[in-house]
PyMOL CGO cylinders between C-alpha atoms (Angstrom):
from pymol import cmd
from pymol.cgo import CYLINDER

trace = [
    CYLINDER, -5.27, 37.69, -9.01, -6.86, 38.17, -5.61, 0.3, 1, 1, 1, 1, 1, 1,
    CYLINDER, -6.86, 38.17, -5.61, -7.11, 35.13, -3.34, 0.3, 1, 1, 1, 1, 1, 1,
    CYLINDER, -7.11, 35.13, -3.34, -9.75, 35.49, -0.62, 0.3, 1, 1, 1, 1, 1, 1,
    CYLINDER, -9.75, 35.49, -0.62, -9.15, 33.26, 2.41, 0.3, 1, 1, 1, 1, 1, 1,
    CYLINDER, -9.15, 33.26, 2.41, -11.56, 34.61, 5.02, 0.3, 1, 1, 1, 1, 1, 1,
    CYLINDER, -11.56, 34.61, 5.02, -13.71, 37.72, 5.12, 0.3, 1, 1, 1, 1, 1, 1,
    CYLINDER, -13.71, 37.72, 5.12, -11.26, 40.59, 5.26, 0.3, 1, 1, 1, 1, 1, 1,
    CYLINDER, -11.26, 40.59, 5.26, -8.22, 38.42, 4.41, 0.3, 1, 1, 1, 1, 1, 1,
    CYLINDER, -8.22, 38.42, 4.41, -7.18, 38.86, 0.80, 0.3, 1, 1, 1, 1, 1, 1,
    CYLINDER, -7.18, 38.86, 0.80, -3.83, 38.28, -0.86, 0.3, 1, 1, 1, 1, 1, 1,
    CYLINDER, -3.83, 38.28, -0.86, -2.66, 39.49, -4.25, 0.3, 1, 1, 1, 1, 1, 1,
    CYLINDER, -2.66, 39.49, -4.25, -0.68, 36.76, -6.05, 0.3, 1, 1, 1, 1, 1, 1,
    CYLINDER, -0.68, 36.76, -6.05, 0.11, 35.83, -9.60, 0.3, 1, 1, 1, 1, 1, 1,
    CYLINDER, 0.11, 35.83, -9.60, -2.01, 33.09, -11.15, 0.3, 1, 1, 1, 1, 1, 1,
    CYLINDER, -2.01, 33.09, -11.15, 1.02, 30.83, -11.65, 0.3, 1, 1, 1, 1, 1, 1,
    CYLINDER, 1.02, 30.83, -11.65, 1.94, 31.05, -7.97, 0.3, 1, 1, 1, 1, 1, 1,
    CYLINDER, 1.94, 31.05, -7.97, -1.64, 30.30, -6.87, 0.3, 1, 1, 1, 1, 1, 1,
    CYLINDER, -1.64, 30.30, -6.87, -1.84, 27.24, -9.16, 0.3, 1, 1, 1, 1, 1, 1,
    CYLINDER, -1.84, 27.24, -9.16, 1.54, 25.90, -8.05, 0.3, 1, 1, 1, 1, 1, 1,
    CYLINDER, 1.54, 25.90, -8.05, 0.60, 26.37, -4.42, 0.3, 1, 1, 1, 1, 1, 1,
    CYLINDER, 0.60, 26.37, -4.42, -2.70, 24.53, -4.97, 0.3, 1, 1, 1, 1, 1, 1,
    CYLINDER, -2.70, 24.53, -4.97, -0.83, 21.70, -6.72, 0.3, 1, 1, 1, 1, 1, 1,
    CYLINDER, -0.83, 21.70, -6.72, 1.70, 21.46, -3.89, 0.3, 1, 1, 1, 1, 1, 1,
    CYLINDER, 1.70, 21.46, -3.89, -0.99, 21.45, -1.20, 0.3, 1, 1, 1, 1, 1, 1,
    CYLINDER, -0.99, 21.45, -1.20, -2.90, 18.73, -3.10, 0.3, 1, 1, 1, 1, 1, 1,
    CYLINDER, -2.90, 18.73, -3.10, 0.22, 16.57, -3.36, 0.3, 1, 1, 1, 1, 1, 1,
    CYLINDER, 0.22, 16.57, -3.36, 0.98, 16.98, 0.34, 0.3, 1, 1, 1, 1, 1, 1,
    CYLINDER, 0.98, 16.98, 0.34, -2.61, 16.11, 1.28, 0.3, 1, 1, 1, 1, 1, 1,
    CYLINDER, -2.61, 16.11, 1.28, -2.54, 13.01, -0.97, 0.3, 1, 1, 1, 1, 1, 1,
    CYLINDER, -2.54, 13.01, -0.97, 0.78, 11.87, 0.54, 0.3, 1, 1, 1, 1, 1, 1,
    CYLINDER, 0.78, 11.87, 0.54, -0.51, 12.31, 4.08, 0.3, 1, 1, 1, 1, 1, 1,
    CYLINDER, -0.51, 12.31, 4.08, -3.76, 10.47, 3.32, 0.3, 1, 1, 1, 1, 1, 1,
    CYLINDER, -3.76, 10.47, 3.32, -1.89, 7.51, 1.72, 0.3, 1, 1, 1, 1, 1, 1,
    CYLINDER, -1.89, 7.51, 1.72, 0.77, 7.25, 4.42, 0.3, 1, 1, 1, 1, 1, 1,
    CYLINDER, 0.77, 7.25, 4.42, -1.18, 4.90, 6.75, 0.3, 1, 1, 1, 1, 1, 1,
    CYLINDER, -1.18, 4.90, 6.75, -1.85, 2.38, 3.97, 0.3, 1, 1, 1, 1, 1, 1,
    CYLINDER, -1.85, 2.38, 3.97, 1.80, 2.50, 2.87, 0.3, 1, 1, 1, 1, 1, 1,
    CYLINDER, 1.80, 2.50, 2.87, 2.96, 1.84, 6.42, 0.3, 1, 1, 1, 1, 1, 1,
    CYLINDER, 2.96, 1.84, 6.42, 0.46, -1.01, 6.80, 0.3, 1, 1, 1, 1, 1, 1,
    CYLINDER, 0.46, -1.01, 6.80, 1.67, -2.62, 3.54, 0.3, 1, 1, 1, 1, 1, 1,
    CYLINDER, 1.67, -2.62, 3.54, 5.29, -2.23, 4.61, 0.3, 1, 1, 1, 1, 1, 1,
    CYLINDER, 5.29, -2.23, 4.61, 4.56, -3.91, 7.95, 0.3, 1, 1, 1, 1, 1, 1,
    CYLINDER, 4.56, -3.91, 7.95, 2.67, -6.76, 6.24, 0.3, 1, 1, 1, 1, 1, 1,
    CYLINDER, 2.67, -6.76, 6.24, 5.60, -7.32, 3.87, 0.3, 1, 1, 1, 1, 1, 1,
    CYLINDER, 5.60, -7.32, 3.87, 8.01, -7.38, 6.80, 0.3, 1, 1, 1, 1, 1, 1,
    CYLINDER, 8.01, -7.38, 6.80, 5.89, -9.94, 8.67, 0.3, 1, 1, 1, 1, 1, 1,
    CYLINDER, 5.89, -9.94, 8.67, 5.60, -12.10, 5.53, 0.3, 1, 1, 1, 1, 1, 1,
    CYLINDER, 5.60, -12.10, 5.53, 9.37, -11.98, 5.03, 0.3, 1, 1, 1, 1, 1, 1,
    CYLINDER, 9.37, -11.98, 5.03, 10.00, -13.01, 8.63, 0.3, 1, 1, 1, 1, 1, 1,
    CYLINDER, 10.00, -13.01, 8.63, 7.52, -15.89, 8.31, 0.3, 1, 1, 1, 1, 1, 1,
    CYLINDER, 7.52, -15.89, 8.31, 9.16, -17.06, 5.08, 0.3, 1, 1, 1, 1, 1, 1,
    CYLINDER, 9.16, -17.06, 5.08, 12.61, -16.98, 6.72, 0.3, 1, 1, 1, 1, 1, 1,
    CYLINDER, 12.61, -16.98, 6.72, 11.30, -18.92, 9.71, 0.3, 1, 1, 1, 1, 1, 1,
    CYLINDER, 11.30, -18.92, 9.71, 9.73, -21.56, 7.47, 0.3, 1, 1, 1, 1, 1, 1,
    CYLINDER, 9.73, -21.56, 7.47, 12.98, -21.85, 5.48, 0.3, 1, 1, 1, 1, 1, 1,
    CYLINDER, 12.98, -21.85, 5.48, 14.91, -22.46, 8.72, 0.3, 1, 1, 1, 1, 1, 1,
    CYLINDER, 14.91, -22.46, 8.72, 12.41, -25.09, 9.84, 0.3, 1, 1, 1, 1, 1, 1,
    CYLINDER, 12.41, -25.09, 9.84, 12.58, -26.81, 6.45, 0.3, 1, 1, 1, 1, 1, 1,
    CYLINDER, 12.58, -26.81, 6.45, 16.38, -26.86, 6.56, 0.3, 1, 1, 1, 1, 1, 1,
    CYLINDER, 16.38, -26.86, 6.56, 16.29, -28.31, 10.09, 0.3, 1, 1, 1, 1, 1, 1,
    CYLINDER, 16.29, -28.31, 10.09, 13.94, -31.06, 8.97, 0.3, 1, 1, 1, 1, 1, 1,
    CYLINDER, 13.94, -31.06, 8.97, 16.16, -31.86, 6.00, 0.3, 1, 1, 1, 1, 1, 1,
    CYLINDER, 16.16, -31.86, 6.00, 19.24, -31.94, 8.26, 0.3, 1, 1, 1, 1, 1, 1,
    CYLINDER, 19.24, -31.94, 8.26, 17.48, -34.40, 10.60, 0.3, 1, 1, 1, 1, 1, 1,
    CYLINDER, 17.48, -34.40, 10.60, 16.70, -36.66, 7.67, 0.3, 1, 1, 1, 1, 1, 1,
    CYLINDER, 16.70, -36.66, 7.67, 12.98, -36.05, 7.82, 0.3, 1, 1, 1, 1, 1, 1,
    CYLINDER, 12.98, -36.05, 7.82, 11.48, -35.43, 4.42, 0.3, 1, 1, 1, 1, 1, 1,
    CYLINDER, 11.48, -35.43, 4.42, 8.56, -33.04, 4.72, 0.3, 1, 1, 1, 1, 1, 1,
    CYLINDER, 8.56, -33.04, 4.72, 5.44, -33.90, 2.75, 0.3, 1, 1, 1, 1, 1, 1,
    CYLINDER, 5.44, -33.90, 2.75, 4.07, -30.91, 0.89, 0.3, 1, 1, 1, 1, 1, 1,
    CYLINDER, 4.07, -30.91, 0.89, 0.41, -31.11, 0.01, 0.3, 1, 1, 1, 1, 1, 1,
    CYLINDER, 0.41, -31.11, 0.01, -0.83, -28.52, -2.46, 0.3, 1, 1, 1, 1, 1, 1,
    CYLINDER, -0.83, -28.52, -2.46, -4.50, -27.71, -2.41, 0.3, 1, 1, 1, 1, 1, 1,
    CYLINDER, -4.50, -27.71, -2.41, -6.14, -26.84, -5.73, 0.3, 1, 1, 1, 1, 1, 1,
    CYLINDER, -6.14, -26.84, -5.73, -7.05, -23.23, -6.34, 0.3, 1, 1, 1, 1, 1, 1,
    CYLINDER, -7.05, -23.23, -6.34, -10.78, -22.56, -6.04, 0.3, 1, 1, 1, 1, 1, 1,
    CYLINDER, -10.78, -22.56, -6.04, -12.53, -21.94, -9.35, 0.3, 1, 1, 1, 1, 1, 1,
    CYLINDER, -12.53, -21.94, -9.35, -13.44, -18.36, -10.12, 0.3, 1, 1, 1, 1, 1, 1,
    CYLINDER, -13.44, -18.36, -10.12, -17.14, -17.69, -10.57, 0.3, 1, 1, 1, 1, 1, 1,
    CYLINDER, -17.14, -17.69, -10.57, -18.13, -17.21, -14.18, 0.3, 1, 1, 1, 1, 1, 1,
    CYLINDER, -18.13, -17.21, -14.18, -21.40, -15.60, -15.08, 0.3, 1, 1, 1, 1, 1, 1,
    CYLINDER, -21.40, -15.60, -15.08, -23.28, -12.39, -14.45, 0.3, 1, 1, 1, 1, 1, 1,
    CYLINDER, -23.28, -12.39, -14.45, -21.57, -11.87, -11.09, 0.3, 1, 1, 1, 1, 1, 1,
    CYLINDER, -21.57, -11.87, -11.09, -18.09, -11.39, -12.59, 0.3, 1, 1, 1, 1, 1, 1,
    CYLINDER, -18.09, -11.39, -12.59, -18.60, -7.64, -13.01, 0.3, 1, 1, 1, 1, 1, 1,
    CYLINDER, -18.60, -7.64, -13.01, -17.94, -7.26, -16.73, 0.3, 1, 1, 1, 1, 1, 1,
]
cmd.load_cgo(trace, "trace")
């Protein structure tokens, strides 16, 4: 099989090699394009973990001081039902 890159630049390769190379280049491109979102998610998870640890420490300090924290849970908002749900 002849692979033509640019005018005057041709390479003779087997079809299996050309397909594997295309698959490898596609995987590398996909990994590079997803890397920023993976890093952003990892940073968000790290920040959430640090916040949870800080809140745990504050809760333990309040319990040690004898103060009982009051936890108020707000109800979850109802999901819209009707033609706008997308089904």
